[in-house]
Backbone bond lengths (Angstrom), bond angles and torsions (degrees), N, CA, C in turn:
res aa  C-N    CA-C-N  psi(-1)  N-CA   C-N-CA  omega(-1)  CA-C   N-CA-C  phi
1 M - - - 1.433 - - 1.536 108.75 -
2 A 1.331 115.71 133.54 1.458 120.80 179.17 1.519 109.94 -78.21
3 K 1.338 115.55 139.26 1.467 121.39 178.37 1.515 109.06 -131.44
4 N 1.329 115.62 153.08 1.443 121.37 -179.45 1.529 107.90 -160.58
5 Y 1.332 116.45 -165.15 1.452 122.32 176.24 1.518 108.96 -133.24
6 L 1.331 116.45 148.26 1.459 122.49 175.34 1.521 107.58 -136.58
7 R 1.324 116.06 115.32 1.466 122.49 -178.70 1.519 112.20 50.44
8 G 1.336 116.57 39.74 1.454 121.73 176.22 1.514 115.23 87.90
9 H 1.311 117.79 -0.18 1.468 122.20 179.58 1.523 110.07 -105.53
10 P 1.326 118.96 134.93 1.465 120.32 173.95 1.524 110.58 -67.97
11 I 1.334 115.45 135.51 1.459 121.78 178.76 1.523 109.28 -130.27
12 E 1.325 116.20 161.63 1.460 121.13 178.39 1.523 109.41 -143.25
13 F 1.327 115.50 155.60 1.462 122.21 -178.13 1.527 108.25 -97.42
14 I 1.340 116.05 110.57 1.460 122.01 -178.21 1.529 109.29 -129.47
15 N 1.327 116.10 132.13 1.469 121.42 176.65 1.527 113.28 50.26
16 G 1.321 116.12 42.19 1.459 120.91 174.25 1.511 115.92 82.08
17 E 1.338 118.63 10.14 1.456 119.21 177.34 1.527 111.05 -146.96
18 W 1.336 115.14 155.62 1.455 121.28 176.14 1.519 108.89 -82.77
19 V 1.342 115.71 131.79 1.461 122.25 179.03 1.531 108.75 -132.04
20 Y 1.335 115.41 156.97 1.456 119.87 174.64 1.519 109.15 -72.74
21 C 1.321 117.09 137.55 1.464 121.51 -179.12 1.527 111.84 -63.13
22 D 1.322 117.36 -35.16 1.468 119.31 -175.38 1.529 113.87 -79.51
23 T 1.334 118.15 -33.71 1.468 120.38 -175.78 1.519 114.01 -111.74
24 K 1.325 115.90 -17.34 1.478 123.11 -174.23 1.527 112.09 63.76
25 K 1.340 117.84 16.75 1.465 121.59 176.83 1.521 109.16 -85.71
26 S 1.326 115.70 147.84 1.458 122.88 -179.15 1.525 111.19 -60.45
27 T 1.324 115.90 133.23 1.465 119.66 176.81 1.525 110.20 -69.28
28 A 1.316 117.85 -31.66 1.466 121.52 -177.98 1.525 111.33 -62.43
29 D 1.320 116.24 -33.13 1.461 120.30 -176.22 1.520 114.17 -91.21
30 T 1.327 117.60 -21.30 1.469 118.77 -168.92 1.522 116.01 -126.01
31 W 1.335 120.12 -4.38 1.464 120.21 -171.60 1.522 113.03 -60.59
32 Q 1.331 118.61 -33.69 1.468 119.78 -178.07 1.521 112.19 -74.71
33 K 1.314 117.75 -17.69 1.459 121.47 -178.39 1.527 112.36 -90.10
34 R 1.328 117.15 -15.55 1.469 119.95 -176.85 1.525 110.95 -90.31
35 P 1.320 116.87 140.04 1.472 119.16 175.82 1.529 110.20 -71.89
36 C 1.295 115.49 168.29 1.462 121.21 176.25 1.526 109.02 -57.79
37 G 1.317 116.81 134.95 1.456 121.69 179.50 1.513 113.25 -72.91
38 H 1.332 117.52 -9.00 1.463 121.20 179.76 1.533 111.54 -101.09
39 C 1.335 116.60 -58.75 1.471 119.47 -175.20 1.524 112.58 -92.71
40 G 1.333 117.49 -16.07 1.461 120.78 178.57 1.514 114.97 81.58
41 L 1.329 117.45 0.63 1.463 120.06 -179.40 1.528 110.99 -84.18
42 P 1.334 117.06 142.70 1.470 119.82 174.52 1.521 110.23 -76.36
43 N 1.326 116.66 166.68 1.459 120.66 172.93 1.528 109.10 -60.43
44 T 1.327 116.61 154.97 1.460 120.38 174.57 1.523 108.57 -71.89
45 I 1.310 116.04 171.72 1.468 121.65 177.05 1.528 110.36 -55.41
46 E 1.333 116.33 -35.48 1.469 121.57 -179.24 1.524 112.94 -79.96
47 G 1.340 117.75 -8.12 1.455 121.29 179.12 1.520 115.17 97.11
48 H 1.323 117.72 8.02 1.468 121.55 179.39 1.524 110.67 -81.97
49 D 1.333 116.40 159.06 1.463 120.18 172.89 1.527 108.17 -53.88
50 G 1.331 116.38 133.43 1.456 120.96 -175.33 1.513 114.47 -58.58
51 C 1.323 117.34 -33.88 1.462 120.10 -178.57 1.526 112.27 -78.82
52 L 1.337 117.38 -13.15 1.460 120.82 -178.11 1.519 112.99 -106.08
53 G 1.317 116.54 -46.34 1.457 119.81 -172.98 1.516 109.96 67.09
54 A 1.307 116.57 -157.59 1.464 122.09 178.54 1.525 108.19 -87.08
55 L 1.295 117.61 118.04 1.462 121.99 -179.87 1.524 109.59 -97.23
56 P 1.323 118.09 137.01 1.462 121.11 -178.13 1.525 111.96 -64.23
57 G 1.349 115.56 134.39 1.456 121.34 177.76 1.513 114.97 75.11
58 V 1.334 116.65 11.30 1.465 121.14 -175.16 1.528 110.31 -114.49
59 M 1.335 115.34 132.26 1.454 121.78 176.93 1.524 111.04 -84.07
60 N 1.328 117.14 -47.05 1.463 124.39 -179.25 1.518 108.78 -144.44
61 A 1.338 115.74 150.21 1.458 119.72 175.56 1.518 108.95 -157.12
62 C 1.327 115.24 153.31 1.457 121.81 175.31 1.521 107.05 -140.24
63 C 1.331 115.85 132.72 1.464 120.58 -177.50 1.530 112.76 -75.12
64 G 1.329 117.93 -12.03 1.457 121.38 -178.02 1.515 112.92 89.92
65 H 1.324 117.00 -12.05 1.463 123.83 174.66 1.524 113.53 54.44
66 G 1.343 115.61 33.56 1.448 120.50 170.49 1.503 117.48 81.77
67 G 1.310 118.81 2.59 1.455 118.26 -176.69 1.510 113.76 -135.43
68 K 1.313 114.67 159.55 1.459 120.52 176.97 1.529 110.82 -73.21
69 H 1.344 115.72 -15.33 1.454 120.84 -178.03 1.523 112.68 -72.78
70 E 1.324 118.21 -21.29 1.455 121.36 178.07 1.516 107.51 -128.99
71 G 1.305 117.46 106.81 1.449 121.08 -174.12 1.509 113.92 -73.42
72 A 1.321 115.50 132.98 1.456 121.06 174.49 1.525 108.74 -68.65
73 Y 1.338 114.89 146.42 1.464 119.16 175.67 1.519 110.10 -153.58
74 V 1.338 114.83 157.51 1.459 123.23 172.29 1.517 106.24 -130.68
75 Q 1.328 116.78 123.81 1.465 121.46 174.69 1.524 107.39 -110.92
76 F 1.326 115.41 119.55 1.451 121.31 -177.65 1.523 111.17 -82.42
77 L 1.330 115.74 170.33 1.464 121.18 -177.63 1.525 112.65 -61.35
78 D 1.344 117.43 -26.59 1.471 120.23 177.97 1.532 112.04 -83.91
79 K 1.333 116.68 6.95 1.465 126.34 176.77 1.523 114.66 77.81
80 T 1.350 118.50 3.28 1.459 119.35 172.86 1.528 108.14 -71.37
81 C 1.315 115.74 151.87 1.459 120.48 -174.32 1.529 110.29 -133.95
82 I 1.327 116.35 132.59 1.455 123.71 176.55 1.526 106.68 -114.51
83 R 1.334 117.26 138.65 1.460 120.38 -174.66 1.536 113.21 -125.03
84 H 1.301 114.65 162.54 1.460 126.55 171.29 1.526 112.58 60.28
85 D 1.326 119.18 -133.57 1.465 122.43 -173.32 1.523 112.42 -59.18
86 D 1.338 117.55 -38.88 1.472 120.24 178.32 1.519 110.52 -62.95
87 A 1.331 117.48 -38.61 1.462 121.08 178.12 1.523 110.86 -64.01
88 L 1.327 117.18 -41.44 1.460 120.53 179.32 1.528 111.14 -62.89
89 E 1.328 117.10 -38.50 1.464 120.81 177.53 1.524 110.76 -64.76
90 I 1.335 116.51 -43.95 1.467 120.86 179.49 1.524 109.99 -62.72
91 M 1.325 117.15 -41.98 1.468 120.77 178.59 1.516 110.99 -59.65
92 D 1.322 116.83 -43.21 1.463 120.30 179.72 1.527 111.39 -61.24
93 V 1.317 116.81 -41.09 1.464 120.47 179.12 1.527 109.89 -66.12
94 L 1.330 117.44 -47.88 1.462 120.57 -177.95 1.527 112.22 -64.74
95 K 1.334 117.17 -35.63 1.465 120.25 -179.52 1.527 112.07 -66.59
96 K 1.323 117.98 -21.93 1.463 120.58 178.19 1.526 111.48 -66.28
97 Y 1.330 117.05 -21.37 1.455 121.79 -176.17 1.524 112.94 -103.79
98 V 1.316 116.51 9.87 1.457 121.20 -179.11 1.526 108.10 -128.30
99 R 1.295 117.50 143.22 1.465 121.03 174.82 1.522 109.41 -132.96
100 R 1.296 115.89 158.39 1.457 121.56 179.36 1.532 108.00 -94.50
101 S 1.331 116.16 126.08 1.462 120.18 177.87 1.528 109.64 -79.99
102 R 1.305 116.92 175.84 1.463 121.02 -178.21 1.517 112.93 -63.55
103 N 1.326 118.46 -27.67 1.464 120.40 -179.62 1.529 112.18 -86.82
104 G 1.323 117.23 6.04 1.456 120.84 176.04 1.519 114.48 92.38
105 K 1.323 118.80 -9.21 1.461 121.24 179.42 1.520 110.35 -82.34
106 M 1.318 114.96 152.45 1.462 120.49 179.12 1.520 109.26 -88.20
107 E 1.343 115.84 141.00 1.458 121.81 178.96 1.516 109.37 -132.71
108 M 1.326 116.33 150.20 1.464 121.32 176.11 1.523 109.33 -79.77
109 Y 1.330 116.86 146.85 1.458 121.50 173.75 1.502 108.72 -72.40
């Protein structure tokens, strides 16, 4: 049986589809509803990783969800991409300039 991880959660391939190991529910139907398997935070209202939110100057980013199985990355607006430990460092710097407002949205300082 094939096994992998999705957003920090162990998953397995059963009967032609990927399912979560703990619930056996389809990842295709439920992945957006589950919090990060590492930090436990849900996605932001905009759909970003809860621990990152919207980062300034960033097109896409992934925190890596706590494991080597899913590499962290930051893709900037010019489409350049930084991965792994360097991406985590960049995220930490960018997060210093963003705060979460009372309504859950991220705002620049």
